[in-house]
Residue, then its C-alpha position, 0 to 999 in steps of 0.5 A: x786798833x784805834x787811831x786819832x781822829x782824822x783832820x782835813x790834812x789826813x785825807x791827803x795820801x800819796x802811795x806811800x806818804x801822808x801829807x801833814x801840810x796844806x801848803x806843801x802837798x807831796x805829789x806822787x806819780x804812780x808808774x809801773x814798778x813804782x812802790x814808793x814816793x820819795x824825794x831822793x836825789x840819786x846817790x845821796x850818800x855820796x854827797x857832802x853831808x851836814x851835821x844833823x840839827x841838835x835834837x832832844x826827844x822825850x819818851x812817855x816818861x819824860x826821859x830825854x834822848x839826844x842824837x849827840x848821845x848816839x854818836x858812833x852809831x848809825x841812826x834811823x829816825x822814822x817820823x810817823x803818826x798813828x793815823x798814817x796808813x803808810x806808817x802802819x805798813x812800814x812798821x813791820x819792816x822797821x821792827x825787822x831792821x831793828x832786830x837784824x842789826x846790833x843795837x849799838x851799831x844801828x839805832x832805830x828811833x820812832x818819832x811821833x811827829x804830831x802832838x798825840x796822846x802818849x796813850x795812843x802812841x803806846x797802844x800803837x806800839x803794843x799792837x805792833x809789838x814795837x821794840x825800838x824806842x818811840x819818842x816825840x818831838x815838837x813841830x819846830x824840830x820836825x821843821x829843822x829836819x825838813x819833815x813834811x810828810x809821814x813817814x819821813x826816814x832820815x839816816x844819820x851816819x856815825x859822825x852825826x851827819x845827815x846821810x839821806x832823807x827819804x819821804x815815803x815808806x821804804x822796802x826792807x831792801x832799800x833800808x838794807x842798802x843804805x845801812x850796809x853802805x853806811x856800815x862800810x864807809x869811813x867817817x870822813x865823808x865830805x861835809x856841807x856847810x848847811x843842811x836844807x833837807x834836799x841833799 
């Protein structure tokens, strides 16, 4: 499978992340038993939440998808890039998650965070037999969601609020734990006045 040519930033890899900003490198400490480098604060799900920024994503045919149209579903935004090795490793897990849950209850969206050619994105999708939507966003939208590394996983609850932001590839168990908690909770979780990505 062919990928886009690397840029200097592509050479910086954490154990489970790819850096996308020279001025903000995610430093990962490899410890015994540590399988991912994440920016998680313990139990983000219990913290007050802010409504997700308004987002408009386009597919390869220019058909738009908005987060507002997915209200009522749990949404998983996976910011990724074709050249990102941890993203490649995580894709089979995301495919399994998308298949396991009812599509109306849990929606997985793969967001290409770089200005990659659609031909490369679609070739990647075909190579991995990806069944969930592959979309693209401008860099300005990634900044609104505080995306600074690939992959970045953002969980959005049924009320359209940021429930958790994780930098680095997650295991299938980690995905399941968050999703199952969001499935069982009511939509009246505390709401914050602002979202700065750090929860």
